[in-house]
N, C-alpha and C positions, 0 to 999 in steps of 0.2 A: 924492120921488126915485123913479126907476124900479126896480122889483123884477125883477131878471133871473132869479132862481131862487127861487121861493116857499118852497122847503124849506131855503134856505141864508141868503139875505140878509134884510134888514129893509126895510120901506117904510112911508111915511105915506099913508093914504088920506084925501082931503079930501072931505067930504060937503056938499052944498048943500041948502037947503030946510029939512029937519027940524032941522038943527043950525045954530048961528050960523056965519056964514062964517069959515072958517079953523079952526074947532074940528075936532079930528082924533081918529081912532082910531089907536092905535099897532099896526101890523100886522107880520107877518113871523115868521120862525122863530128865527134866531139873529143877534144883532147882531155882524156881522163886518166886512166891508170898508166898509160905508157909514157906520159909526160912529154909528148912531142909537140910540134908547133901548132897543131890544130888542123881543122878540117879543110881539105882542098885548098890550103893556103896559097899554093902556087898556080892556081888556074883561074882564068878569067874569060868571060865571053860577053858579047853585046846582046842586049835584048833578053829573051827568055833563057831557060836552062838548056845546056847541052850543046852550045855552038861556039866556034871561034876560040878553041883552047890555046892557052899560052903557057910556056914553061915558067918555072919559078924565077928564071933569070931574065924574063922579058923586060924591055926598057920601061914599059908602062907600069910595071909593078915594082921592079927592083928586087933584089934578093933580100926581102925583109922577113924578120921574125916578129911575132907578136910579143911585146913586152908585157909580162904578167904583173898585175897589181899585187899588193902584199897584205891588204886588210879589207874589212867591210866598207870602211869609209871611202877608200879609193875605188872599190868595186862598184859602189852605189853611184859614183860620179862618172862611170863609163858611159859613153854614148854609142848608140847603134850606128853602124856605117851608114853614110849618106843614102837616103832613099828618095823616092819621088814625092812631090808635094801634092798629095791627095787631099780631099776634104777632111776637116777635123771631125773626130768622133765625139759624141755626147756621152757623158757618164750616167748613165742611168743608176753505290753501296758496297759493302765489303765483298759481296758475292760476285761482282762483275770482274772480268779479266780485262786488263788493259789491251787496247788494240795495237799498241806500239811494241815492236820487238825489243828485247833486252840485248843490246850489243855494246861492246866496249869500243870507244873511239879514242884515238890518240889525242891527248890534250893539245889545244892550239891557242895561240895568242890572238887576241882580238882587240882592236883599238876603236871599234865602233860601238854604239849602244845596242815588219819584219817579215723499146721493140718494138716491135716492128711498127714503124709508124710512117711508112712511106705512103703518102696520100696523093692522089691525082685529082685535082679539083677542076671540073669542067664548067667554067663560067659561073662558079658559085658552088656552095656546099651541097653535095648530094646527101640523101638520107642514108646514114650508116645502116648496114644490114647484118644481122645475126652476129658475126664475129669479125670486127674490124681487124685489118692487118696490123694496125697499131696495137701491139701487145701492151703498151703503156697507157692506152686510152680507154674510152668508154665502151661498154658492151650494151647493145640495145637490140631488141628484136626488130624484125622487118616491119616497117610501117606500111600498111596496106593502101595508103593513099597513092594515087597515081603521081609519078614523078617523071621528069624528063629523062630521056634515054641518054646514057653516057656516050661519049664520042671517042675518048682515048682508051686504048686497051694496053695493059701493062704486062708484057712478056717478062720483063725483069722481075716484077713482083712474084709471078708464078714460079719462075726458076729459083729465086732465092728463098721462097717460103717452102717449096715442096721438093726441090731437087738441088739444093745448094751444093757446090758453087755454080751450078749451071754451066753457061758458056763462058765464064770468066777464065782468063789464062791460068795454066797450072803454076804452082809455086816455082820460083827460079832455083836452079842449082847454084852452088857456091861460085863456080866460075862465071855463071851468067850475072850474078850480082856484082862480082868484081868488074866485069866488063861495063856494066852500067855506071858504077862508081867512077871509072876512068874517064867517062865523058862529061862529068859534071863539075860545076864550080861550087865553092862553099856557100852556104846560105849566110845571110847577114847574122843570124843567131849563132851559127857555128863560129864565125869570125869573132863575135863578141865573147863567146864562151872560151875561146882560146886565150883570152887575156886574164881569165879568172882562175886562180889556183884551185886545184881539186879540193883542198882541205876546207875551203870556204863554203862549198856546196854539199860536201859529203857528211853533213850533220843535220839532225832534226832539231832546229832551234828557231826562235822568233827572228833572230838576225838573218839566218840563212833563208828563211821563208820570205822575208822582205827583199832580200837580194834576188831570189828567184822571180818574184813579181816585177822587180825592176828590169830584169833581163828580158821579159816577154814584151815590154812596152815597145810598140812600133812593129812587132813581128806580123807578118802576113800569114794568116792561117786560113786554109780552105776548108769549109764545112761542106761535106758531101751529103746532101739532103738535110733539110732543117727539121723534118718530123712534123708532129702536130704543133699547132700554134701555142699550145700549153708549154712548149719547150723554148719559148722566147727568152726565158730567164737565162738560158745558156749563153745566148748571144749578148744579153745585157751584161752578164758577168765578164765576158770577153772584152766588151767595150770598156767596162770599168777598169780592166787591167791594161788598157791602152793598146789592145790587139786590133789590127786592121783586118777585119773578117771579110772573107769572100764566100758567098753561098752559091753552090751549084745545086739546082733543083729544077723540077718541072716548071715550065713557063707560067703556070697558074698558081704556083705556090704562094701561100700567104706571106712568105718571107721576102717576096719581090719588093714590097713597100718599105722595107727596113733601111734602104739607102736614103729615102726621103726622111726617115726618122733619125738618121745619123747614127744608127747602131752598126751598120756594116758599110764597108767601102764599096763593094760591088756585088751585084747579083748577076749570075751567069745562067741563062736558061739552057737546060739540057732535056731533051725528050726522054723522060724516064719510062715511057711506055715501050721503048725498043727492047731488043734482046739484051741479055747481060753482056755479050761480046760487044755489041754496038754502043751500049752505055759506057763501058770501060774505055773504048777508043775515044768517044766524044769527051769524056771527062779528062782523059790524059792529054788530049790535044788542047783543050781549053786551059788546063793548069800550066802546061808547058809554055803557053803564050803570055802568061802573066809577067809583067815587067816591061813588055814591049808596046803597051797601049798608051803610055803616058798618064794612066789613071791609077795604076796599081804597081806594086813591087813584086819581084820574083818571089815565089812561094817559099816559106820557111817550114810549113808543116801542113799535113792533111789530117782531118779528124772527122769523126761522126759520133753521134749519140743515138743513132737509129739502127736497130737490130739488123734489118735486111741489108743495110749498106756496109756492115762490118767486113764481109769478105771482099767487097769491092775496094774499100779504102785500104785494106791490108795490101792488096795487089798494086794499087796506085802508089802507095808509099814505097814499095819495093821497086817498081819500075822507075820512079822518080829519084831513087837514091836517098830517100828521107827516112827518119826513124819511124817505126811503126810495128804493129803486130806481125808475127810471122804467118803468112797465108796458110801454111800447112797446119799450124797450131789452131788457127781459126776454124779450118775445115774439120779438124778432129773434134773440136768443141761442139760444132753444130751437128755432127753425126753421132747419134746416141751409141751406136754399136762401136764406132771407132773410139769414142770416149772410154767405154768400158774396157776395150782391148788395151788402150794406153795405160790405164790404171793397173790392170792385171799384170802387164809387162813390168811395171815399176814396183810390183809387190804390194800395191795398195788394196784395201778392201774393196770388193765390188760384188754386187748382188748376182746370183745365178741368172743367166740369161740365155736366150736362144733366138737366132735370127731366122725368121720365117719368110721364105720367098714364095712358096706355093702352099695351098691348103693341105696337101698330103703330109706336110711336115708338122701339123698341129699336134698330133698325138705324141710324136717324139719330143716336141718342145714341152708339152705338158709333163711328160715323164721326167724330163731333165730339170725343169724349174719347180714344179709342184704348185700347189694352191694354198692360199690365195696368191694371185699374180696380177700383173698389170700389163695390158697390151697397149703398145704405142707405136706410131710410125717412127722410122729411124730419123726422119727429118720432119720439121714442122715446128710450131710454136703455139703458145697460149692454150695448152691443153687440147689442141686439135686432135681428135681421134684417140685420146687417151681414155682407157676404160679399165676398171677393176673387174676381174673374173674370179669366180669361186669354184668352178668345175669345168670338165671337158665340154659339157653342153653349153655352158656360159661362154667358153672360149670360142667354140664354133660360131655361135650366134654373134658374138662381139666381132670376130674376124670378118664375117660376112657383112656386118653393119659398117665396120671401118673401111673395108675395101670399096663397098658401095658408095660410102660418103666421099672417099678420096677420088673415086672415079667420076663423080658427078659434081665437080666443083667448077666455079667460074670466079674470076676476079672482076668485081664491078664496083666502080666508084670508090676504090680504095678498100673494098671489103671482100672477104672470101665467103661466098654464099653457095647454096645448092642451086644447080641449074634448074630453072623453072620453065625452060622452053621458050622464053621470051626473045632469045637471041641477043640478050644484053650481056656484055662482059666477054672476057677472053677465056676460052675453055682450057681447063687444066688436063684434059684427056691426052694421054700419050706423053705428058711431061711430068706427071706425078710419080715419085718413087713409091711403089706399092709394097715394098718390103716393110715388114713390121717386126718389132722386137717384143718378145714375151720375157718379162722380167719378174723376178721375185718381188712380192709385195713387201714394202718397207714399213714397219710399224714405227711408233715413237714420235718424238718431237721434231718438227721441221724448223730449220733455221736458215737465215741468209747470212753469208759472210762476205762483206765488202772489202776487197783487197786492193792495195796499191803495190805494184811491183816496179822496180827500177834496177838496172844493172844486174839482173839475174836474181835479185833477192827481194823478199817482201819487206815493206816498211810500215804497213798498216793493215790490220785485219780485224774488223769490228763485227761481232756476232749479235744478230737480232733474232729474237724468237718469232716464229709464225704460229698462229692459231691452227687448230685442226682444219684441214681442207674439207670442202663439201664434196663427199663422194657420191656417185662414182666418177664425177667430172674433175675432181681435184682442184676445185675453185678456191682461191685464197680467201681468208676471213680477216684476221687481224695480225698486227706485228707490234713488238715492243723492244725497245733498246735503252739501256744495255740488257743483255740476256738475263733471264731468271735461272738459267741452268747453273749447276755448281761449277766452280772455276776450272776444275780438272777436266770436266766434259767440254767446256768452252775451248780449252787448250787443244784437246783432241780434235775438235771440229776445225779449228784454225789450222792445225797441222795437216789435216786431210785436204782442206781447201787449197792450201799453198802447194802441197805435194801433188795434187791433181793438176794444177796449173803447170808445174814444172814437168810432169809426166807427159803432158800434151805438147810441150815444147815452147811455152811462153817464157819470156825473159823480162818483159816490161808491160805496163798497161794498168788500167783500172778495170776490175772485174766484179761481177755480181754472181757469187757462187751459192747455189742452193744445195743444202745437205739435210740429212736426218740423223738424229741420234737414236738408233734402234736398240732393241733388246740385245743385239750382238755387237753394238758399238757404232761408230760413225760410218755413214755411207753417203756417197755423192749422188745427188739427183741430176744436176746439170750445171754447166759453166756458161755464163753469158759474158762474152768478151767485150764488155762496155759497162759504163755506169748504169746501175739499175734505174728503172723508170719510176713513175709515180712519186711517192714520198721519200724515196731513198736518199736523194741529195740532201733534202731538208733534215732528215733524220740524223745523218752523220754530222751535218753542220751544227745542229742544235745540241746534240749529245756530246760530241768530241771536238767541235770546232774545226773539223776537217772538211774542206770544200772539194768534193770529188770532181767538180767541173774544172777548177784550176789545176788539180792534180792530173787530169786527163790532158790538159793543154801543155803542162810541163813535159809530160812524157812524149807527147806528139812533137814537141820542139827539140827533143834531145836533151832537156835540162834534167839533171838528177832529181828525182822526186823523193823527198824526205819529209812527210807531213809532220808538223809540230803538234804533238798530242799532249793535253794536260794530264796531270797525274790522277785527277778524279773527273767524272763526267760533269759537264756544264749543266745538264738537265737530263731528265728521263722522258722519253717520248713513246707514245703509242699512236698507231694510225690504222686505218682500215678503209677499204672500199666496201661499204655495206651492201650485201647482196639482197636481191628481191626474195622475200620469203614465199611468195606465190606469184603466179602469172596473172596478168590483168592489164588494166589501163590506168596510168597515173592520173588521179583526180585532183590532188592538191599537194602543194609544197609549203603551205603556210606553217609558220613556226620555226623555219630554219634560221631566219634572221635573229630570232631570240636566242637560239643556240650559239650563233656566232659571237654574241656579246658576252658569253659567260667567261669568267676568269679561267685561264689555262687553255682556252681553245685557240689554237694557232690559225686554223681555217676550217670552214665548212663549204664544200664545193659540190652543189648538185650536179649529177651527171645525166639526169633525165629532165624532161620538161612535161608540163601538163599535156595530156593527150597521147604521150608515148605508150606504146605497147611494150610491156616488159615480160620477161620469162622467169619463172620460179623453178626450183629444183625438180618439181614433179613433171616438168615439160622438157627440160634441157639444161644447158649451161646457164646458170643464173645471171641476170643482168645486174651490173653495178649501178646502184642508185645514188650514192653520195660518197664523197671523199672527205674523211674526218682526220684531223691531226691534233693531238692534245699534249700538254706538258704537265708533269707533276714532279715532286721532289724525289720519288722513288719509282722504280719500274712497276711494282705492285700497285701503287696508287694510280699511276698513269693508265694501266690496263683496266683497273676497276672503273675509272672515270669514263674511259672509252666505251666500255660495255654498258654503262648506265646510259650514255648518250644513244647507243643503238636501241636500247629498250624504249627510249622516249622518242625515237625517230618519228617525226610528224608526217612523213610522206604517206599519202592515202592512195591505196591501190584497190581497184574494184573491177 
């Protein structure tokens, strides 16, 4: 049978010559639509992945087929193939549009009753400066106090932030992927999935979701970089699901202590300060050896929740023959010009834009795009170098400013800062892509669309409204879910988000898609090929009961993702990173504890401390002061409550 997607379907490969004619290796990832015997069922090796292959007729395996179960009760009783005995893990309104698709499913019988945040910490936390690489984390101005000089320098960070994909290997061609698949054995998860009928997992129900959670128990998932310590909840959720987590990160990562806490099975130090090419090789080698150390099992999946590591993980999954995002699609999503080109080719709406490589092209760009417009680097994140311009003179000044800013950057202690001549950090000179994009300014309401895709289709798309951004830096203000927009506009935005993902080449994954509903209709801002940071996971969980962490893990393991969505929202959520209204020094945080105790407040998390220097909009990109998340019975009430809290914010700046 033809294998249309090596990471999803199954296929038989018939070999001539060395094997008797017709003898076959059972290949593929997950036995789904083709109804065959399952993934790599006829191959076996000792130790890690990719060695000692044996045909299906080998004496050690016998010519066996996986017997499929017939119902949920039998499926829930299945056991994962024998694994190593590692240490046990500890468990730690009528206006809205449903985020679930409306699809007809064949009735079935059932007998059962279900960004960037790659930090390098040198012997302790260094003071964050200006714009942390962690786009999901805090923003704080440089502290003028003398601090120790950093020792590690991250070429990987520079490449992935400013010239992604940098030195990572190019995406594989189809024949290269097939060659990789031929050298591999099935993961334990694939062997387990081969026993489960497609009909039990191809539905969005409480029973099916319980089965999916059962299937991940005991799986070995490698998390490539843990991100900020605030993302500990991801590894806690993985432990609750019974996943045996392995973390690859810099030797000084906070996550190295999680083995002692019982949250992860193994921590593997990788020098993340090396080049992208070297980091890829080190990660590939370490993952390939899992299962041969007596402490861990062979890898079932690789995943990341860190923006800068997404291109790396996509390539690792491809090289290891595991399910994952297509590297070419990831690259298109991270390149703003490539994103626009993909949408235009697919006939989707896209703003007027012009790629500027040299200053002599500015006049031509202005004539094509018009004003107002937005100037932005083709790669980058967290509004770095993004500026609104109103005239040709504005454009020239902004271009000079952006090029100067990009040409004088260093990466220091996990932060992207201007070069102050101190010799600290790794220079970005010569590595930064100085090409910029001039793009039509998009008016209207900004939204986030959180999407879950599996098997080439979307199964969840929740729309959340964003408040007006603080221009000219486009800093975020607030968000509310479910959306307050009319249902027909929400549908248009969901259609654009899903269409954009397909146009870029994505077939599976969890995505945070940023759009605007403008005076001329919906427009894409950007695609983040990972779960959104900050409050996004909690927002979807509290509103719709959908856990984007577990959906990410299902997709990474090759398990069909079909989130079970209630018919009405469980609650209505509003949240915000409150921005500093002016520059100065934080004098007091008194009163925040009282706010935390109010009914309907989920959390209040200060992001600054007394003595910190913060930046207001008159000086630059505003500092985030506090993270608020609140609940109410309607979206309107939740937003009003959040805005009241902002007016009463007791943080004193002088």
